[in-house]
C-alpha positions as CSV (number, residue, x, y, z in Angstrom):
1,M,-0.1,0.1,0.0
2,E,1.2,3.5,-0.8
3,T,1.1,4.1,3.3
4,Y,4.2,2.3,3.6
5,Q,6.0,5.0,1.5
6,S,4.4,7.9,3.3
7,F,5.4,6.1,6.8
8,C,9.4,5.9,5.3
9,S,9.1,9.6,5.0
10,T,7.9,10.0,8.6
11,Y,9.0,7.2,10.6
12,S,12.5,5.9,9.2
13,T,16.2,7.3,8.9
14,R,17.0,4.2,7.0
15,F,16.6,6.0,3.6
16,K,18.4,8.8,1.6
17,A,15.1,9.9,-0.1
18,I,11.6,8.6,-0.7
19,S,9.0,8.8,-3.4
20,V,5.3,8.8,-2.5
21,G,3.0,8.4,-5.1
22,G,-0.5,8.8,-3.9
23,G,0.0,7.8,-0.4
24,I,-2.3,7.4,2.4
25,T,-1.3,9.7,5.4
26,N,-4.1,10.2,7.4
27,W,-6.5,7.0,7.7
28,R,-9.1,8.8,9.7
29,N,-9.6,11.1,7.1
30,H,-9.1,8.7,4.5
31,Y,-12.1,6.7,5.4
32,V,-14.2,9.8,5.2
33,Y,-12.7,10.9,1.6
34,T,-12.2,7.8,0.2
35,D,-14.4,5.9,-2.4
36,I,-13.9,2.7,-0.6
37,P,-14.7,3.2,3.0
38,N,-16.2,-0.5,3.7
39,I,-12.3,-2.0,2.5
40,I,-10.9,0.2,5.1
41,R,-13.4,-0.9,7.7
42,T,-12.6,-4.2,7.0
43,Y,-8.8,-4.1,7.1
44,F,-8.5,-2.1,10.4
45,G,-11.9,-4.5,11.9
46,S,-13.9,-1.4,12.6
47,N,-14.3,2.5,11.6
48,P,-12.4,5.0,13.0
49,W,-14.7,6.3,15.4
50,D,-15.3,3.1,17.5
51,N,-11.3,2.5,17.2
52,P,-9.6,5.7,17.3
53,E,-6.3,4.4,18.2
54,I,-5.6,1.9,15.7
55,Y,-6.5,4.3,13.1
56,S,-4.0,6.7,14.8
57,E,-1.2,4.3,15.0
58,A,-1.8,3.6,11.2
59,S,-1.4,6.8,10.1
60,P,2.0,8.6,8.9
61,M,1.2,11.9,10.2
62,T,1.1,11.0,13.5
63,Y,5.0,10.5,13.2
64,I,5.7,13.7,11.2
65,K,7.7,15.1,14.3
66,S,10.6,12.4,13.2
67,A,10.3,13.1,9.6
68,C,13.8,13.5,8.0
69,T,13.6,12.0,4.7
70,P,13.7,14.3,1.6
71,T,10.4,13.2,-0.3
72,L,9.0,13.6,-3.7
73,I,5.5,13.5,-3.5
74,Q,3.4,12.7,-7.1
75,H,-0.3,12.8,-6.8
76,G,-3.3,12.5,-9.5
77,E,-5.4,15.8,-9.1
78,V,-8.6,13.6,-9.4
79,D,-7.9,10.8,-7.5
80,A,-10.8,9.5,-5.9
81,R,-9.1,6.2,-4.1
82,V,-6.6,8.0,-2.6
83,P,-7.8,11.8,-2.7
84,I,-5.3,14.2,-2.9
85,T,-5.8,15.9,0.4
86,N,-3.4,12.9,1.7
87,S,-0.5,14.8,0.0
88,Y,-1.6,18.3,0.8
89,E,-1.3,17.1,4.4
90,L,2.2,15.4,3.7
91,Y,3.8,18.4,2.2
92,K,2.5,20.7,4.7
93,G,3.9,18.6,7.5
94,L,7.2,18.1,5.7
95,K,7.3,21.6,4.9
96,D,6.7,22.6,8.6
97,R,9.5,20.4,9.6
98,Q,11.9,21.9,7.2
99,V,12.0,18.3,5.4
100,D,13.4,18.8,1.6
101,T,10.1,18.1,-0.3
102,E,8.5,18.4,-3.7
103,F,5.0,18.0,-4.5
104,V,4.0,17.5,-8.3
105,I,0.0,17.2,-8.8
106,F,-0.5,15.5,-12.3
107,K,-3.4,17.8,-13.9
108,G,-6.5,15.4,-14.8
109,M,-5.0,12.3,-13.4
110,T,-7.0,9.7,-11.5
111,Y,-5.9,7.1,-9.0
112,S,-3.0,5.7,-11.9
113,P,-1.5,7.2,-14.9
114,D,-3.8,7.1,-17.8
115,Q,-2.7,9.6,-20.3
116,P,0.2,9.3,-22.9
117,G,3.5,10.3,-21.2
118,M,2.3,10.3,-17.7
119,N,4.1,7.0,-16.8
120,V,7.3,8.3,-18.3
121,A,7.0,12.0,-16.5
122,I,6.6,10.1,-13.2
123,M,9.4,8.0,-13.8
124,K,11.8,10.7,-14.9
125,Q,10.9,12.8,-12.1
126,N,11.5,9.7,-9.4
127,L,15.0,9.5,-11.2
128,I,16.0,13.1,-11.2
129,W,14.7,13.3,-7.2
130,F,16.8,9.9,-6.8
131,S,19.8,10.9,-8.7
132,H,20.0,14.2,-6.9
133,Y,19.9,12.6,-3.2
134,I,22.0,9.6,-4.2
135,L,24.6,10.9,-6.7
136,G,24.4,14.6,-5.8
137,E,22.8,15.6,-9.3
138,S,21.0,18.9,-10.1
139,L,17.0,18.9,-9.0
140,E,16.9,21.5,-12.0
141,D,14.3,19.6,-14.1
142,I,12.4,17.8,-11.5
143,R,9.2,19.8,-12.6
144,V,9.5,19.7,-16.3
145,L,6.8,17.2,-17.9
């Protein structure tokens, strides 16, 4: 699940850089805004009102204070499965913690890339991001699609 990418950004110091593609950051909010709340309720065994602790423990934003990993966030503008509010929340939290981050919104994209060239743009951004943080190369063209 995309949550693991977000968790790496907020919880671990193990990685030099992270890329989050439509990651779930707050399970309570996600339960409310996603198009699949029944699956989430089944996964956690209850809703967030009856068991808020499990939703909080599983939410990367709970651990934002320990965030330190440079994070590239990529999200589809009209994603109903993982609404873009998740990425806005992660971006704001990382910025407030002064963690290097970029947030790229793909106009018209839903849950997964479905327009010609979008997969290529996503891969190029990831290549630039990781090349910068692992090899020291420039981030100059990260937003060029």
